C-alpha positions in Angstrom: 0.0 0.0 0.0 1.5 3.3 -1.1 1.0 6.7 0.5 -1.8 7.8 -1.8 -3.9 4.8 -0.6 -3.1 5.0 3.1 -5.9 6.0 5.5 -4.9 6.4 9.1 -7.3 4.5 11.4 -7.4 7.2 14.1 -5.3 9.9 15.6 -3.2 9.9 18.8 -6.5 9.1 20.7 -9.4 7.1 19.4 -11.6 10.1 19.4 -9.3 12.0 17.0 -9.4 11.8 13.2 -6.1 11.8 11.4 -4.7 11.7 7.8 -1.4 11.5 6.0 -0.7 13.5 2.8 2.2 13.4 0.3 4.8 16.1 0.5 7.8 17.2 -1.6 10.4 15.2 0.4 9.0 11.7 0.5 11.0 8.4 0.8 9.9 5.5 -1.2 7.9 3.2 1.1 5.0 0.8 1.4 2.9 -0.4 4.3 1.1 -3.8 4.6 -2.1 -2.3 6.0 -3.6 1.0 7.3 -2.0 2.1 10.6 -2.8 4.8 13.2 -1.2 8.1 13.9 1.0 6.9 16.8 2.3 4.0 14.8 3.5 6.4 12.1 5.1 8.6 14.6 6.9 5.6 16.2 8.1 4.5 12.7 9.5 8.0 12.1 11.3 8.1 15.4 12.8 4.7 14.8 14.0 5.7 11.4 15.6 8.8 12.8 17.6 6.5 15.2 18.4 3.8 12.7 19.6 6.3 10.1 22.5 7.0 12.5 23.6 3.3 12.1 22.7 2.7 8.4 26.0 0.9 7.6 25.8 -1.8 10.4 23.3 -4.3 11.8 21.2 -2.2 14.0 17.8 -2.4 15.7 15.7 -0.2 18.0 12.4 -0.4 19.8 10.1 2.6 20.0 7.0 3.3 22.2 5.1 6.3 20.9 7.9 8.8 20.4 10.1 7.4 23.1 13.3 5.4 22.3 13.2 2.3 24.6 16.2 0.2 23.4 18.9 0.3 20.7 21.6 -2.3 19.8 24.1 -3.2 17.2 24.8 -6.9 16.5 27.0 -9.3 14.5 23.8 -10.3 12.7 20.5 -8.5 12.3 18.8 -11.2 14.4 21.5 -10.7 17.1 20.7 -6.9 17.2 17.0 -7.6 17.6 17.6 -10.1 20.4 19.7 -7.5 22.2 16.9 -4.9 22.2 14.5 -7.6 23.3 16.9 -8.4 26.2 17.5 -4.7 27.0 13.8 -3.9 27.5 11.6 -7.0 27.2 8.4 -5.5 28.6 8.3 -2.6 26.1 9.5 -4.9 23.3 6.2 -6.7 23.4 4.2 -3.7 22.1 6.9 -1.6 20.4 7.5 -0.5 16.9 10.7 -2.4 15.9 12.9 -0.7 13.3 16.0 -2.4 11.8 18.7 -1.5 9.3 18.7 -4.5 7.0 16.4 -7.3 5.9 13.9 -9.1 8.1 14.3 -12.8 7.9 12.2 -15.6 9.4 14.3 -15.7 12.6 13.5 -12.1 13.3 9.8 -12.5 12.3 9.4 -15.2 14.9 10.4 -12.8 17.7 7.3 -10.6 16.9 3.7 -10.5 18.0 0.6 -8.9 16.4 1.1 -6.1 19.0 4.3 -5.1 17.1 4.9 -3.0 14.0 8.1 -3.8 12.1 9.9 -1.3 9.9 12.8 -2.4 7.6 14.3 -2.0 4.1 13.2 -5.5 3.0 11.7 -8.8 4.0 12.4 -12.4 3.0 9.5 -14.3 1.5 9.4 -16.6 4.6 9.3 -13.6 6.9 6.4 -12.1 5.0 4.5 -15.4 5.4 5.1 -15.4 9.2 4.1 -11.7 9.5 0.9 -12.3 7.5 0.1 -15.5 9.5 0.5 -13.6 12.8 -1.3 -10.4 11.7 1.8 -8.3 12.2 1.8 -5.0 10.2 5.0 -3.9 8.5 6.5 -1.0 6.6 9.0 -1.4 3.8 11.5 1.5 3.4 12.8 1.3 -0.1 14.9 4.4 -0.1 18.4 3.5 1.2 18.9 4.5 4.8 22.1 6.3 4.0 20.0 8.8 2.2 17.2 9.1 4.8 18.5 12.3 6.4 18.3 14.1 3.0 14.5 13.7 3.3 14.1 15.3 6.7 12.1 18.6 6.6 11.4 21.4 9.0 9.0 20.4 11.8 5.9 22.7 11.5 3.2 23.1 14.1 0.3 25.3 13.5 -0.9 26.6 16.9 -3.2 29.4 18.2 0.0 31.3 19.2 1.4 31.1 15.6 3.1 28.7 13.3 6.2 27.1 14.9 9.0 26.0 12.5 12.0 24.0 13.6 14.9 22.6 11.5 15.7 18.9 11.9 18.5 18.0 14.3 21.5 17.1 12.1 24.1 17.6 14.7 27.2 15.4 14.6 30.1 14.9 17.0 33.1 17.1 16.1 36.5 15.4 16.5 38.1 18.8 17.2 35.8 19.4 20.2 35.7 15.8 21.3 38.2 15.6 24.3 39.2 13.2 27.1 39.5 15.5 30.1 40.4 13.1 32.9 43.6 11.2 33.9 41.8 7.9 33.3 41.7 7.2 29.6 38.9 5.2 28.0 39.5 2.1 25.9 38.7 2.0 22.2 35.6 -0.1 23.0 34.4 2.4 25.6 34.8 5.2 23.1 32.7 3.3 20.6 30.1 2.8 23.2 30.2 6.5 24.1 29.6 7.6 20.5 26.8 5.0 20.2 25.1 6.2 23.4 25.5 9.9 22.4 23.8 9.2 19.0 20.8 7.7 20.9 20.6 10.5 23.5 20.4 12.9 20.6 17.0 11.4 19.6 15.5 11.0 23.1 13.3 13.5 25.0 14.7 16.2 27.2 17.4 15.5 29.8 18.1 12.1 28.5 20.5 9.7 30.1 21.7 6.7 28.1 23.7 3.8 29.6 25.3 1.5 27.1 27.8 -1.3 27.0 29.0 -3.5 24.1 26.9 -1.4 21.7 23.6 -2.1 23.5 21.5 0.1 25.7 21.3 -1.0 29.3 18.9 1.9 30.3 17.4 5.0 28.8 15.9 7.7 31.0 14.2 10.6 29.2 11.7 13.4 29.9 12.6 13.5 33.6 13.3 16.8 35.3 15.3 15.3 38.2 17.2 12.2 39.2 17.6 10.9 35.6 21.0 9.4 36.3 19.6 7.6 39.4 16.6 6.3 37.4 18.8 5.0 34.6 21.3 3.3 37.0 18.5 1.7 39.0 17.1 0.3 35.8 20.4 -1.0 34.4 21.3 -2.7 37.8 24.5 -4.7 37.4 24.7 -3.9 33.6 26.1 -0.5 34.5 29.4 -2.1 35.6 32.1 -0.8 33.2 29.4 0.8 31.0 29.2 4.2 29.4 26.9 7.0 30.6 25.8 9.6 28.0 24.1 12.9 29.0 23.3 15.8 26.7 23.5 18.2 29.6 26.3 18.7 32.2 26.0 16.5 35.2 26.4 17.4 38.9 28.8 16.0 41.6 25.8 14.1 42.9 25.3 12.5 39.5 29.0 11.5 39.4 28.8 10.0 42.8 25.8 7.9 41.8 27.6 6.9 38.6 30.6 5.8 40.7 28.3 3.6 42.9 27.0 2.0 39.7 30.6 1.4 38.6 30.3 3.4 35.4 33.6 3.5 33.5 33.1 6.4 31.1 30.9 9.5 31.0 30.3 11.5 27.8 28.8 15.0 28.4 28.9 18.5 26.8 31.2 20.0 29.4 32.5 19.7 33.0 34.1 21.9 35.5 37.5 21.3 37.3 35.8 20.2 40.5 34.0 17.4 38.7 37.1 16.4 36.8 39.0 16.1 40.1 36.3 13.9 41.6 36.2 11.7 38.5 40.0 11.2 38.8 39.5 10.0 42.4 37.0 7.4 41.1 39.1 6.5 38.1 36.2 7.4 35.8 37.0 8.6 32.3 35.1 11.7 31.0 34.8 12.8 27.4 33.4 16.2 26.6 31.6 16.9 23.3 31.9 20.7 23.4 28.2 21.3 22.6 24.7 20.3 23.7 21.6 19.5 21.7 19.2 21.1 24.2 18.8 24.2 26.3 19.0 23.8 30.1 
């Protein structure tokens, strides 16, 4: 089913009508059946995340507009298993977006409460999805080109029309600095970049804890105690993991991270007091030199 034939079942709530119309920047895609407004929003959020990892085996799960788990794997099925392990409860009813083909092994992980989004599907996978009543979206435009199709976000409100450019920020190697005595390993730096790319697409004051290219916890939209929330969720998985924050952290946050045995923190900036405390804990800190949000 192509866009001109799509009719959204309902809006964000059952009482709301909704529709989808073509625009000038439109990727080539098809859907297996009519979806609702929230499912389309989830698919878009997932594509925003997966487009960061278009050249590897990547998977993410999305609830509404919230990123709930992201992982890279040696195979595509491995990446999907990792996000299922990272957040098994939300996985059951999430939109699952992956970077390469869906095969029968991946299809068997899914329920009719899922929506799956991918560039292609094997014939056996399609048969399993059809048998289980699982809707799916096929993204035919290469993911490497996805960001070229991003347009301004426009909201027509009683206060006026709000227009916002898409977030195309990238880490700058000239601003990217290790500021502590303890230096991170190559693997930890890879986890830090991975976690930062995810935090970029999460809601305000996001904290992402990651290890071995898999999220252990994502806290977002919280005004206080985001670090504590994320560490409580990750439990023992925080040992030797990376913590990414898109706003500066406090001494209290650092103390909590130390208790969770975090190995590396990536943040926009830090002061000398926090660096000295991190050196006492043998925690590495990387600063990015910029933030994606106001605080």
